[in-house]
C-alpha positions as CSV (number, residue, x, y, z in Angstrom):
1,M,0.0,0.1,-0.1
2,N,1.1,3.7,-0.7
3,P,2.9,4.4,2.8
4,I,1.1,8.2,2.7
5,L,-2.2,6.5,2.2
6,Y,-1.4,3.9,4.9
7,L,-0.5,6.6,7.2
8,L,-3.8,8.7,6.4
9,Y,-5.7,5.6,6.9
10,R,-4.3,5.3,10.6
11,F,-4.9,9.1,11.2
12,L,-8.7,8.6,9.9
13,R,-9.1,5.7,12.1
14,L,-8.0,7.3,15.3
15,V,-10.2,10.5,14.5
16,V,-12.7,8.0,14.0
17,R,-12.2,6.4,17.2
18,I,-12.3,9.6,18.9
19,C,-15.8,10.5,17.2
20,L,-17.4,7.5,17.9
21,N,-16.3,7.4,21.7
22,L,-17.7,11.0,22.0
23,Y,-21.0,10.7,20.5
24,Y,-21.9,7.1,21.9
25,R,-21.6,5.2,25.0
26,R,-20.1,2.1,23.8
27,T,-19.5,-1.3,25.3
28,F,-17.7,-4.1,23.9
29,I,-18.3,-7.6,24.4
30,N,-15.4,-9.9,23.4
31,R,-13.4,-6.9,21.8
32,G,-10.6,-9.4,21.5
33,G,-12.3,-11.1,18.4
34,L,-11.4,-8.3,16.1
35,H,-7.4,-8.3,17.0
36,F,-6.4,-10.4,14.3
37,R,-4.1,-10.4,11.4
38,R,-5.1,-12.5,8.6
39,P,-7.6,-12.6,5.6
40,A,-11.4,-11.9,6.8
41,I,-14.9,-10.4,6.3
42,V,-16.1,-8.3,9.3
43,V,-20.1,-8.6,8.8
44,S,-22.6,-6.8,10.7
45,N,-25.9,-5.7,11.0
46,H,-27.0,-2.6,9.8
47,P,-29.5,-0.3,11.7
48,N,-27.2,2.7,11.1
49,T,-26.2,3.9,7.6
50,L,-22.4,4.7,7.5
51,L,-21.5,4.7,11.1
52,D,-22.1,0.8,11.2
53,P,-19.1,-0.2,9.2
54,L,-17.3,2.1,11.4
55,N,-18.0,0.8,14.7
56,A,-17.6,-2.6,13.4
57,V,-13.9,-2.3,12.3
58,E,-12.3,0.8,14.0
59,Q,-10.6,-1.9,16.7
60,S,-9.2,-3.9,14.2
61,P,-5.5,-3.6,13.6
62,M,-5.8,-4.2,9.7
63,T,-6.2,-1.9,6.9
64,V,-9.9,-2.7,6.3
65,H,-11.3,-2.0,2.9
66,F,-15.3,-1.7,2.3
67,L,-17.8,-3.4,0.1
68,A,-19.8,-0.3,-0.6
69,N,-23.0,0.6,-2.8
70,A,-22.2,1.1,-6.5
71,S,-24.0,4.5,-6.4
72,L,-21.6,6.4,-4.6
73,F,-19.3,5.6,-7.3
74,S,-21.4,7.3,-10.1
75,T,-19.6,10.6,-10.2
76,R,-15.8,11.3,-11.1
77,L,-15.3,12.4,-7.7
78,G,-17.1,10.0,-6.1
79,N,-15.3,7.5,-8.2
80,W,-12.0,8.8,-7.3
81,F,-12.5,8.7,-3.5
82,F,-14.1,5.6,-3.0
83,N,-11.6,4.0,-4.8
84,T,-8.8,5.5,-3.1
85,F,-9.9,5.3,0.2
86,F,-10.6,1.4,0.7
87,C,-14.1,1.2,-1.1
88,I,-14.9,-1.8,-3.5
89,P,-18.2,-0.6,-5.7
90,I,-20.9,-3.6,-5.4
91,E,-24.1,-3.0,-7.8
92,R,-27.7,-3.3,-6.1
93,P,-31.1,-3.5,-8.1
94,E,-31.5,0.2,-7.7
95,D,-28.0,1.1,-9.2
96,T,-28.8,-0.4,-12.4
97,N,-31.4,1.4,-14.0
98,G,-33.4,-1.7,-14.8
99,R,-30.3,-3.6,-16.9
100,P,-29.1,-7.1,-15.0
101,L,-26.3,-6.6,-12.0
102,N,-22.9,-7.1,-13.4
103,N,-20.7,-7.6,-10.0
104,R,-18.1,-10.1,-11.7
105,E,-15.3,-7.3,-11.6
106,A,-16.2,-6.5,-7.7
107,F,-16.0,-10.0,-6.9
108,A,-12.5,-10.6,-8.7
109,R,-11.4,-7.4,-6.9
110,C,-12.4,-8.9,-3.6
111,D,-10.5,-12.4,-4.7
112,E,-7.6,-10.5,-5.2
113,F,-7.7,-8.5,-1.8
114,L,-8.7,-11.2,0.3
115,G,-6.3,-13.7,-1.4
116,K,-3.4,-11.3,-0.3
117,G,-4.7,-11.7,3.0
118,G,-6.9,-8.3,3.3
119,C,-9.7,-7.7,5.8
120,L,-12.9,-6.8,4.1
121,Y,-16.3,-5.4,5.6
122,I,-19.5,-6.0,4.4
123,A,-23.0,-5.3,5.6
124,P,-24.7,-8.7,4.1
125,E,-28.2,-7.2,4.7
126,G,-27.4,-5.0,1.9
127,Y,-29.6,-2.1,2.9
128,S,-30.1,0.1,6.4
129,F,-33.1,0.1,8.6
130,I,-33.3,2.1,12.3
131,E,-35.0,-1.1,14.0
132,R,-33.6,-3.8,16.2
133,R,-34.1,-6.9,14.3
134,L,-32.3,-8.6,11.4
135,R,-33.5,-8.5,8.1
136,L,-33.1,-11.2,5.7
137,L,-29.3,-11.5,4.5
138,K,-27.9,-11.4,0.8
139,T,-26.1,-14.3,-0.1
140,G,-23.4,-12.1,-1.6
141,T,-21.0,-12.4,1.3
142,A,-21.0,-16.1,1.3
143,R,-20.4,-16.1,-2.2
144,I,-17.4,-13.8,-2.0
145,A,-15.9,-15.6,0.7
146,L,-16.1,-19.2,-0.8
147,S,-15.0,-17.6,-4.5
148,A,-11.8,-16.4,-2.3
149,E,-11.5,-19.6,-0.4
150,N,-11.8,-21.7,-3.5
151,Q,-8.8,-19.5,-5.6
152,Q,-6.6,-20.6,-3.1
153,G,-7.5,-24.3,-3.3
154,F,-9.3,-23.6,0.3
155,G,-5.8,-22.8,1.6
156,L,-6.6,-19.4,2.2
157,G,-7.6,-19.3,6.1
158,L,-10.4,-17.2,5.3
159,S,-12.9,-16.4,8.2
160,I,-15.9,-14.4,8.2
161,V,-16.1,-12.4,11.6
162,P,-19.6,-11.5,12.8
163,V,-20.2,-8.4,14.8
164,G,-23.7,-7.7,16.7
165,L,-24.5,-3.7,16.8
166,S,-27.4,-3.1,19.5
167,Y,-28.0,0.7,19.8
168,E,-30.2,2.4,22.3
169,A,-30.9,5.4,20.0
170,P,-28.7,5.3,17.0
171,H,-29.5,9.2,15.8
172,R,-29.0,10.7,19.8
173,F,-25.8,11.7,21.4
174,G,-24.6,10.1,24.3
175,S,-26.9,7.0,23.8
176,R,-25.5,3.5,24.4
177,V,-24.3,1.1,22.0
178,T,-23.2,-2.2,22.7
179,L,-20.8,-4.3,20.1
180,K,-20.8,-8.2,20.6
181,V,-17.8,-9.7,18.4
182,G,-18.9,-13.3,17.2
183,E,-16.7,-16.5,17.0
184,P,-15.5,-16.5,13.5
185,I,-17.0,-18.8,10.6
186,W,-13.8,-20.9,8.9
187,I,-14.7,-20.8,5.2
188,R,-12.6,-24.1,4.7
189,D,-15.5,-25.7,6.6
190,Y,-18.0,-25.5,3.7
191,Q,-14.9,-27.1,1.2
192,D,-16.7,-29.9,0.8
193,A,-20.4,-28.5,0.6
194,Y,-18.8,-26.1,-2.2
195,Q,-17.2,-28.8,-4.3
196,A,-20.4,-30.6,-4.1
197,D,-22.7,-27.4,-5.1
198,P,-21.4,-24.2,-5.2
199,V,-24.9,-22.6,-4.8
200,K,-26.3,-24.7,-2.3
201,A,-23.1,-23.9,0.0
202,S,-23.5,-20.3,-0.2
203,R,-27.0,-20.7,0.9
204,T,-25.9,-23.0,3.9
205,L,-23.1,-20.8,5.0
206,T,-25.7,-17.5,4.9
207,A,-28.1,-19.2,6.9
208,D,-25.4,-20.1,9.4
209,L,-24.2,-16.6,9.5
210,T,-27.7,-15.4,9.8
211,E,-28.2,-17.8,12.8
212,R,-24.7,-16.2,14.2
213,L,-25.6,-12.7,13.8
214,R,-29.0,-13.2,15.5
215,E,-27.1,-14.3,18.6
216,L,-25.3,-11.3,18.9
217,I,-28.1,-8.5,18.3
218,I,-31.1,-7.4,20.3
219,D,-33.6,-8.9,17.7
220,T,-36.8,-8.0,18.0
221,R,-39.9,-9.7,15.8
222,D,-41.8,-6.5,14.8
223,E,-42.3,-3.0,15.9
224,E,-44.6,-3.9,18.2
225,E,-42.5,-6.1,20.0
226,D,-39.6,-3.8,19.8
227,V,-41.8,-1.0,21.5
228,L,-42.4,-3.2,24.1
229,A,-39.0,-4.6,24.9
230,A,-37.8,-1.0,25.1
231,R,-40.1,0.2,27.5
232,L,-39.6,-2.9,29.5
233,E,-35.6,-2.3,29.1
234,T,-36.1,1.2,30.8
235,M,-37.8,0.1,33.6
236,L,-35.1,-2.9,34.4
237,R,-32.4,-0.4,33.7
238,N,-34.0,2.0,36.2
239,E,-34.9,-0.4,39.0
240,Q,-32.0,-2.6,38.3
241,P,-28.9,-1.3,36.9
242,V,-26.3,-3.7,35.6
243,A,-23.0,-3.1,33.7
244,E,-23.9,-3.3,29.9
245,P,-22.9,-6.9,29.0
246,L,-25.4,-8.0,31.7
247,H,-28.1,-5.8,30.7
248,F,-27.6,-7.0,26.8
249,S,-27.9,-10.7,28.2
250,R,-30.9,-9.8,30.4
251,T,-32.9,-7.8,27.4
252,R,-32.5,-11.2,25.0
253,N,-33.5,-13.5,28.2
254,L,-36.7,-10.8,28.3
255,I,-37.6,-11.3,24.4
256,G,-37.5,-14.6,25.0
257,K,-39.9,-14.9,27.9
258,L,-42.1,-12.4,26.3
259,R,-42.4,-14.5,23.3
260,E,-43.0,-17.9,25.4
261,W,-45.9,-16.2,27.1
262,A,-47.5,-14.4,23.9
263,D,-47.7,-18.0,22.7
264,E,-48.8,-19.5,25.7
265,A,-51.3,-17.0,27.4
266,P,-51.9,-14.8,24.4
267,A,-54.7,-13.0,26.0
268,A,-52.6,-11.9,29.6
269,Y,-49.6,-11.3,27.2
270,Q,-52.1,-8.4,25.2
271,A,-53.5,-7.5,29.2
272,F,-50.0,-7.0,30.1
273,T,-48.3,-4.9,26.9
274,G,-52.1,-2.6,27.7
275,K,-51.0,-2.1,31.0
276,V,-47.2,-1.1,29.9
277,A,-48.8,1.2,27.5
278,A,-51.2,2.8,29.6
279,Y,-48.3,3.3,31.9
280,F,-45.8,5.4,29.4
281,E,-48.8,7.2,28.2
282,K,-49.6,8.7,31.6
283,L,-45.9,9.4,32.0
284,R,-45.9,11.1,28.8
285,E,-49.3,13.1,29.9
286,L,-47.4,14.2,33.3
287,R,-44.2,15.2,31.2
288,T,-42.2,12.8,33.4
289,D,-40.4,9.6,32.8
290,D,-39.7,6.2,34.5
291,A,-36.8,7.4,36.4
292,A,-38.4,10.0,38.4
293,L,-40.5,7.1,39.7
294,A,-37.6,4.8,40.2
295,R,-34.4,7.0,41.2
296,P,-35.8,10.1,42.4
297,P,-32.7,12.4,43.3
298,R,-32.5,12.3,46.8
299,P,-31.5,14.6,48.9
300,L,-33.4,16.9,46.7
301,A,-32.1,19.7,48.5
302,L,-28.6,19.1,47.8
303,H,-29.6,18.6,44.0
304,L,-31.2,22.0,43.6
305,V,-28.3,23.7,45.2
306,G,-25.9,21.8,42.9
307,L,-27.8,23.2,40.2
308,I,-27.4,26.5,41.5
309,L,-23.4,26.3,42.3
310,F,-22.9,24.4,38.9
311,F,-24.6,26.7,36.7
312,P,-22.1,29.3,35.8
313,F,-19.9,26.5,34.6
314,Y,-23.4,25.3,32.4
315,L,-23.1,28.6,31.3
316,Y,-19.9,28.8,30.3
317,G,-20.0,25.3,28.5
318,M,-23.0,26.2,26.6
319,T,-22.1,29.7,25.5
320,N,-18.7,28.6,24.2
321,N,-19.8,25.6,22.4
322,F,-23.4,26.5,20.9
323,P,-22.4,27.8,17.4
324,A,-20.2,24.5,17.1
325,A,-23.1,22.0,18.5
326,F,-25.9,24.3,16.7
327,L,-24.7,24.1,13.2
328,P,-24.5,20.2,12.9
329,Q,-28.1,19.8,14.2
330,W,-29.1,22.9,11.9
331,L,-28.1,21.5,8.9
332,N,-28.9,17.8,9.9
333,R,-32.6,19.4,9.9
334,K,-32.3,21.4,6.9
335,L,-30.9,18.5,4.7
336,K,-34.4,16.1,6.1
337,L,-32.2,12.8,5.3
338,Y,-33.4,9.6,6.5
339,I,-33.2,9.6,10.2
340,G,-30.5,6.7,9.8
341,Y,-27.9,9.7,8.6
342,D,-28.8,12.0,11.4
343,S,-25.4,10.7,13.1
344,T,-23.3,10.4,10.2
345,V,-24.1,14.1,9.4
346,K,-23.9,15.5,12.8
347,I,-20.4,14.1,13.0
348,L,-19.2,14.9,9.8
349,V,-20.2,18.5,10.0
350,G,-19.2,18.5,13.8
351,L,-15.5,17.6,12.7
352,I,-15.8,21.1,10.8
353,T,-17.3,23.1,13.0
354,F,-15.7,22.4,16.2
355,P,-12.2,22.5,15.4
356,L,-13.0,25.8,13.3
357,F,-15.0,27.7,16.3
358,Y,-12.5,26.0,18.6
359,L,-9.4,27.5,16.8
360,L,-11.3,31.3,15.9
361,Q,-12.6,31.6,20.1
362,A,-8.9,30.7,21.0
363,R,-7.6,33.3,18.5
364,L,-9.7,36.0,19.7
365,V,-8.5,35.5,23.1
366,Y,-5.3,35.2,22.0
367,L,-5.5,38.8,20.4
368,L,-7.4,40.1,24.0
369,Y,-5.0,38.4,25.8
370,D,-2.0,36.6,25.7
371,G,-0.8,32.8,24.2
372,Y,-1.2,30.8,27.7
373,T,-4.4,32.0,28.4
374,A,-5.5,31.3,25.1
375,L,-3.8,27.8,25.4
376,L,-6.2,27.6,29.0
377,Y,-9.3,28.3,27.2
378,L,-8.9,26.3,24.2
379,A,-8.1,23.5,26.5
380,S,-11.2,24.2,28.5
381,L,-13.7,24.1,25.6
382,L,-14.5,20.6,25.0
383,P,-14.7,19.4,29.0
384,A,-16.9,22.6,29.2
385,G,-19.2,21.4,26.6
386,L,-19.5,17.9,27.9
387,L,-20.2,19.3,31.3
388,A,-23.0,21.6,30.0
389,W,-24.6,18.8,28.5
390,R,-24.4,16.5,31.5
391,Y,-25.7,19.3,33.5
392,H,-28.7,19.6,31.0
393,R,-29.8,15.9,31.5
394,H,-29.3,16.3,35.1
395,Q,-31.6,19.3,35.3
396,G,-34.1,17.3,32.9
397,R,-33.9,14.6,35.7
398,V,-34.9,16.9,38.7
399,L,-37.5,18.8,36.9
400,N,-39.3,15.6,35.5
401,Y,-39.2,14.4,39.4
402,L,-40.7,18.1,40.5
403,R,-43.5,17.4,37.7
404,L,-44.1,14.2,39.5
405,R,-44.3,15.5,42.9
406,R,-47.4,18.1,41.8
407,H,-49.3,15.3,41.1
408,K,-49.2,13.0,44.3
409,T,-52.3,11.0,43.7
410,Q,-51.3,9.9,40.2
411,A,-47.8,9.1,41.4
412,A,-49.1,6.7,43.5
413,Q,-51.2,5.1,40.8
414,L,-48.4,5.2,38.7
415,R,-46.1,3.5,41.2
416,E,-48.6,0.7,41.9
417,L,-48.8,0.0,38.0
418,R,-44.9,0.0,37.7
419,A,-44.6,-2.6,40.6
420,E,-47.5,-4.9,38.9
421,I,-45.2,-4.8,35.7
422,L,-42.3,-5.4,37.4
423,E,-43.7,-8.2,39.2
424,K,-44.2,-10.1,35.9
425,I,-40.8,-9.8,34.1
426,T,-38.4,-10.3,37.3
C-alpha cells in the first residue's frame, strides 16, 4: 500500500475512534475477537447507515476495505474518492436502472484482495434500517468468501467475523451502543459442500451467518415487540442497574420470555402490553419519565443546590460550544434526510465546526490576552461542553421529578402499576 495512504488511514481511524467514543457510550463484548491479522470478512447488522462499518471495524489493527454501494461511485469525484479510500463498488438493483446486475469485477477484486491476506467489511443485509431486528441476508457475502477461498484451494484460512451492533438510539448523542463480536466462521469448513454444489453451499453459509448474527444482537420480531421490549428495558435499567454486558443478556432473555408468554397465554400477554402502554402514556401526559419514579433525586435539596452552584459552569460550556454544536443539528434538520443519516451528518459536520470555532475563539482570546490564556481557554472548551450536556440532562431529571411531585395521587397509582409490571418480568 502507498505509505501516504497508509498513514492517512491510521490517522482517520484515530479520528473515527475519538468521534465514536465522544458521540456514543460504547460497550464491547469480546473486543479481542477483532484483534486479528489474517484474511477475513467482518460483517455486521446494518441499523445505522455509514456508522455501522466504522463501529464494526475501528478496533481492527488491519487496513480494512469496504464493500460499498455502486451509486457512491457514480460521479467522477465519488469514483476517485471511494476507489482511493479503500472501497470496492457492488451493484444493487436500484443502482443499475433496470439492467442486469454485473458484479463480476467486484468479486474479482475481492478475490484478489482477500487472497493477499486483506480484511474486508460487508453489511450482508444490503440496506440500512433503524430497527432492532435482522433483515434477510443476501448471499453475496457467502459467495465472495467461498470464491476467494476456492481460488486458493481452500488453503487461504479465510474467516467471517460477525459483529452485532445494538443501539439504544442510533441518532442520539450520548446514547448507548453494545458491540458484541462473535466467534469466526471458517470458510474451509464448507469445502466439501462448495465442491458438491456452490449455490447450495452459499445458501448454507448464509443461513449459518444469519443464525450467528442473531445471537449477537437485540433481535425483535416487529415494531410492536420492539417498543414493548424497549420500555421494559428502561424500567429494568432504572430499577436494577447492571453493567451493559449483563443488561444485553437480560434483554435477550426478556424477549425470549415475552415470546413464550405470547404463545402460551395470548390474552394475558395482551393485557400486560396494555398496562405497559397505559403506564408510559400516563408518564407522557405528566411530562415525566420512569426514572423519576424509580430513582428520584435524593436528597432533593442537595441536587437543587448543585444545579445552582454549577449553573455558571453550564453557562460557560453552553455559550462557548453553542455555535459549533448548533450548526450540525441545524444542517441535519435542513437536509431532511432519512433519520439513519442523522448521526453521520452531525459527526461529519461537527468535525468541521468544532475545530473551526474552537480555533477562532482561541484566536480571539489570544488577541485580547496572551498565548498562555488562549491555550488554557482552548483546553477548557470540550470538557466544558460535555459538562454542560451532563448538567442539562441532570436538570431534566430533577424537573421530571418535580413535575411528578405535583401529582401525588397519580404518582401513587403509577407506582402501583409499575410494581405490577415489574413483578411480571423479574
